[in-house]
N, C-alpha and C positions, 0 to 999 in steps of 0.2 A: 524380417519383413517389417517388424514394428517400427524400426528407426527409419526404414526406407519409405514408410507410408506417407510421410510428409512430403517426400519428393515426387510422389505420384499425383496425378490429377484427381479431381473429385469423381469424375466418371469412372476411372479405374477402380477406385475404392468402392463404388456402388456395385460394380461387377464382382469384386471380391466378396461383398456382403451377400449379394443376391444369387450369384452363379459361380461359386468357388470351384466347382468341378470343371467348368469350361476354362477358367483361369489356370487350373492345374495342367490341363491338357496343352493349352497354348504355351505356358511357361516351359513345360518339359520339351515340347517341340522346338521352341526357340533355343533352348540350351543344348539339346542333343542333335537336332536336325535343322539348324539354322541355314539360311541360304548360302553364306560363305563356307560353312562347314560342308554342306552337301556338294557344292561345286568343287571344293578341294578334294573331297573324298572321291567324287566321280573321276577327276583327273588321275587319281592314283589307282583306281580300281578298274575302270572300263578298259576293255581290251582294244576298243576303237573309240577313244574319247573325242567324238565329233561334236562340236558345239556350234560353230559358225554363228547363226543369228539368234538361236534359242538356247539359253542356259538350262542345264539339267534341273537346277532348283526351280526354275519357272514351270517346267513340265510337271515336276513333282508336286508343286503347290496346286496347280490346276486339277490334276487327277486326284489329289488328296481331298479336295473339296467335294468331288463326286463320290469318293469312297465314304467320307463322313456324312454323306447325304445333305451337305450344305448347298450344293448345286446339283441340278438334275442331269447335267451332261457336260462334256468337255466344252462344247460350243458355248453353253451358258456361262461356264467359268471363264472362258476366253473373253466373251463380251463384257463381263464384269470388270475386266482389267486390261482390255486391249490397248489402252493408252499407255500402259507401262511395260507391256511385253516387248514392243519394238519389232514384231514379226507378224506375218500373216497367220491365219488359222491353218492354212495348208502346211506351213512350216512347222507349226506345233504338232499337227498330226503326223508329219513325216518324222519328227523327233520321237514321238511316241511309238511309232511303228518300227523304229530302229533301235530301241533300247534292248540291249542283249539280255538274254535270259540269265547269263552269268552275272550281269550287273544287278538285275532284279533280285536274284537270290542273295547276292552279297549284301544288298541293302537290308534284307531281313536279318542276316547274321550280324551286321554292324549294329542294328538297333538292339538286338538281344545282348550283344557284348557290352554295349554302353549302358543298358538299363538294368541288367542283373546286379551289378554292384550297387546301384542306387536302391534297388529293392532290398538288398541286404542291409544297407545303411539305415533304411527305414524300419528294419526289423519286421518287414511285412511279408516275408516268405512263409510258406506253410512248413509244417514239420516234415522231415524226411519220411517217405513212405517205407523205405527199408534202410535202416542205418548202415552206413558204410558204402552205399551205392548212390549214384546219380541217376535217378529214374528218367528214362526217355520213352516217349510213346511215338510209334511210327504208324502212319496210315496214309492212304492215297486219297486224292480229291480231284475229280474231273471238273474242268471249267464248263459252265453252262453253255449250251449251243448258242452261237451268235446269230444275229440277223443276217439275212442273205444280201448284204450290201455290196460285197466285193463282186467284181465281174465274173470271176470263176465260180461263184456260188449262186448266181441268179437263176440258173437252169437246173440246180441240184435240188431234188426233193427232200433228201435226208437232212437231218440236223447237222449243222456245221460245227464240229468240235474244235475249238482253238487251242486245246492243250490240256495237260493234266500235271499234277505235281505230287510228290511225296513230301509230307510235312512231319517235322519232328517237334513235339511239344514236351516241355519240362514242367510238370505239375507243381514242383516245389516253388518255382518262381511264377508260374502262371503265364509263361511267355512261349512263343514259338521261336525256338532257337536256331532252326535250320529248315531249309526247303530245297527241293531238287525239282525244278520245273522241266517240263518236256513239251516241245511244240507239237509233237505227234499225238493227237487225241486218241488214236487207236493203239498206242504203244502199250505193251504189257508192263505192269508195274514191276515185275521181277527183273525186267531188262535194265532197270534203273538202280538195282541194289548194289552194283559195283561202286557207284558214287557214294552211296550211304556207308558202305564198308570202310571207305577211306577215312571217314570221320570218327569211327568207333575208337574209343579210348578205354584203357583199363579202369575198372570199377564203375563202368556204365552198366545200367540194367535196362535192357530194351524190352518193351512190352508191345507186341504186334499181333496182327491177325494171321490166320492160316494162309492168306494169299502170299505171304512173304517167306514161306518155308522153302528153303533149299539148303542142302547140306553144305554147299560152298559158302553161302552167306552166314549161316549159323556157326559153321565150323571156323570161319574167319573171325567171328566174334570171340569164340573160345580161345583162339590163338592169341588174340589181342588182350586177353584178360578181362573181357566184358561178360556180363551175364545176359541171359535172355529168357523170356517167357512167351510162349506162343501156343496157339490152338492147333491141334493136329488136323491136317487136311485129309480129305477122303482119299483113299487109295495109297496112303503112305506106306511103303514097305518097311517093316520092322520085325525084329525077333524078340520075343519075350524072354527075359533073363530070370525073372522071379514071378511068383504068383501075386495076386492082389492081396493087399492088406488094408483093412479099414483104418482110416486116419482121423475120423471124427465127423463133425457136422458144421456147416456154415449156414448163413441165413437162408440160402436157397435150396439146400439139400445136403446129401451125404457125400463124403469124399473118401476115395480109396486110392492106393498108390502101388506102383510096381516099377521095376527097372527094365529098360529095353535097349536094344541096339538098333539104330536107324541107318539106312543106306539108301541112296538114290543114284542117278546117273552121274552126279557130280562129286560123289564121295560118300563117306560114312562118318557117323559120330558114335563111338563105341558104347558109351554109358550115359543114358538119359533117364531122368525120372519122368514117369508118365502118370498123370493124375486123372482119375475118373470122377466127374461131378454128376451125381444123379439127382436131378431136380425134383422137388415135390410137385411142381406144376410145369407143364410144357411151355415152351416159348411160343411166340407168334408163328414160328415156322414149324411147330410141332415137335421140336427137339426135347427129349427128356434127359439125354445123356450127352455130356461134352467131355472131350479128352484134351488135356493140356500137357505140354512138354517143357521141361526146363533142365538145365544142368547145374543150377545152384545147389550147393551142398545142403544137406538136411539141417546142419547146425546154423545155417544162415537163414533158411526159410522153410518152415514146416509145410506139409501138403496143404493144410487149411489156409496158411498164410499165402501160399502161391495162388490158391483158388480165389481168395479175397482180393489179392492184388490184381489178378487178371480181370476181375469184375469191374475194376476202375477204368478199363480200356475205353469205355463209353465216354470218358471225359474228353478225349480228343474229338470224337464224333460230335459232342456238344459244342466244342469250339467251332467246328464247321457250321453247325446250326446257328451259332451266334454271329459268325461272319456273314451268313446269308440274311439273317433277320435284322441285325443292328447296323451292318455296314453294307455298302454296295460293292460286294466282293467280285461279282460276275457282271461286268459291264458289257451287256450283249450287243451294244452298238460298236464295240471294238472287234472287228473281224480278224485283223492280223494277229497271229499267235503271239508275237513278241509283245504287242500292246496289251492283249488280254491277260497274259501272264504277269506283266508288270502291274496291271491293275489289281490282280489277285495278291501279289506280293505286297503292294501298298496297303491292302486290307489287313494282311498279317502284321505289318508295322503298326497300323492303327490299333490293332488288338493288343500289341505289346505296350503301346502308350496307355491303353486302358488298364493294363496290369499294374502300371505304376500308380495310377489313381487308386486302384483297389488296395495296393500295398500300403499307401498312405492312410487310407481309411481303416485298414486293419490295425495299423500301429497306434491309432488314436481310439477307435471304438471297439477293438477286439475282433478276433476272427469270426466268431459265430454270427453276429449280426450282419457281417458283410457276405460271408460265404453261403449263408442259409436264407437270409431275408432280403438282401438287396436285389432290386430288379435292374439288370443290365439294360433292358429295353428302355426303361425310364432314363437311365444315365445317358445312353447313346442319343436318345431323343432330345434331351436338354442340350447336349453338345451341338447337335444339328440345328436346333432352333435358336441357340444363343450365339454361336461362334461368329457368323457373318456380321451380325450387328455389333458384336464386341470389337471385331477388327475394324469396322468402319468408325466406331466411336473413340477408340483408343489409338493414339499415334504410335507408329512403329518404334520410335525412340524410347518410349516408356517400357517396351518389352525387353529392351537390351539389358535391363537390370538383371534378368534371370541368367544371362550369359556370363555376367561378371561376378556372380556370387561364388564364394568358396563352397566346396562340397557340403560341409556341415551346415552352412547357412542355407543352402538350397533345400536340404532335407528338413530343416526347421521350418522353412517357408511352406513346404508341402504339408507338413503336419499342422501348421497354423491354418492353412486353407481347409484341411480335412476337418478341423474342429468347427468350421463355419457351416459344414454340410448338415442339413436337417434330414436325418435318415428316414424319418417318417414319410417324407415326400417321395421316397424311392422304394418303399416297401412292396414286396411282391404281393399280388392278389392271391390269397390262398383259395384252393378249390378242393372240394370233396372228391371222394372216389367216383370214377366214371360209372354212370348208370347204363344198363343195357339198352341198346337202341330199340325203340318201340316199333312194332309193325305198323306201317302206314296204310290207311284205307284209300281207296280210289282205284280207278281203272285207267289203263293206258289211253283210252279214248277221251278221257276228261283230264288233261294234264294241268288245267288251271282251276283254282277255286277262289271263292270270295271270302276274304278274311272277315269282313263285316258280318256276313251271314253266319259264319262259324261262331263268332263271338256272341251274336244274338241267340243262337241255338244253345250255346253254353249257358248264357244268362237265364234263358227260359228253364233249362233243366235245374239250375241251382235254385231258382225261385219256386219251382214246383215241389221241392223237398219239404 
């Protein structure tokens, strides 16, 4: 980037200096998901590659602006560039409503496949959680109920669920590598496990909640040479093969282990390790004891190692919280299931783009300042505040530089931009331990109070001391 700096305009260089994170995001998008690349990918991937008046890249660009919170709605994004779209707003919505769930899911997989090698070249990946295994976390996410804009919804009292999805997260790279969307918002998550099983590979290690327990699913993982860790669901029929043996202690309590045989209506798994974690303090649900199941051999992972690894399952739930807090992942004005699921998948792609930024920052500043102290809220806020003005100020041809760079040159450019980032501007606000909620005075008959009177009374009490 140093030698190319003279080729760029002064405005571009000011953004490099003042907002390098936004430049990293835009440069990565241009390199991996440029308009020409997206349209060519769509033609190869879509089962019904219908374009007519609206290109896929155009719809992607508009909805991405909503996902990144650059624009408040698809209508606003359209009005901002209606002179270049060459189609009506109705045509844009028709295109959105017709994007196949297969295409939306493949876009997430495409982004992960393209970005994981880049994260590796940056040396920005995290250390493996269990050497020899590729850790994957599986969880479900329901799409927020949409507004009742569709004719079929206007007389319906209940919330209108446009769909749900199973999401696969790889913590080593920090990316969502796969997603399995479903248009039926009432579908059971277990009914979608057959699709997940087709993607399981040898040396995978799947960490999942008890909702995904079936002998057919977990037995299929074992057949494919993959490992799994899961919480035991209630009512699971099993036979104890050994008695409990104490295995030590972790941060939350004591761990014991035994061997069991598990069977259900779909089959059986003859030999499983069953861990009992007895917590020193009960959870919010009042649980003091949890049971975990795995078929990993003891020499690969001790009972305490399994218990600690399963504790990290909240990482994927944190991803969902980030999607909701930092991106517009549930666009409730999109009532049609295909459009709503496409919006959710674009939020996953945006999260993967953010993973590249974090990898570049880790490679320059080290892992601890990024993983422990960096505020993703502030990072996402800067992108939303800066991106549109940056696109208006910098001509499109200046961004083409990122598409032409050799891989090593692009990595060096990302690291150069990462060095420009002033981490102190994105540091998390530390907070102390939560204090117990005080009992409030007042009766139901007086729901309102005067703040000024309360302050005067407090001042009087202080002065009287």
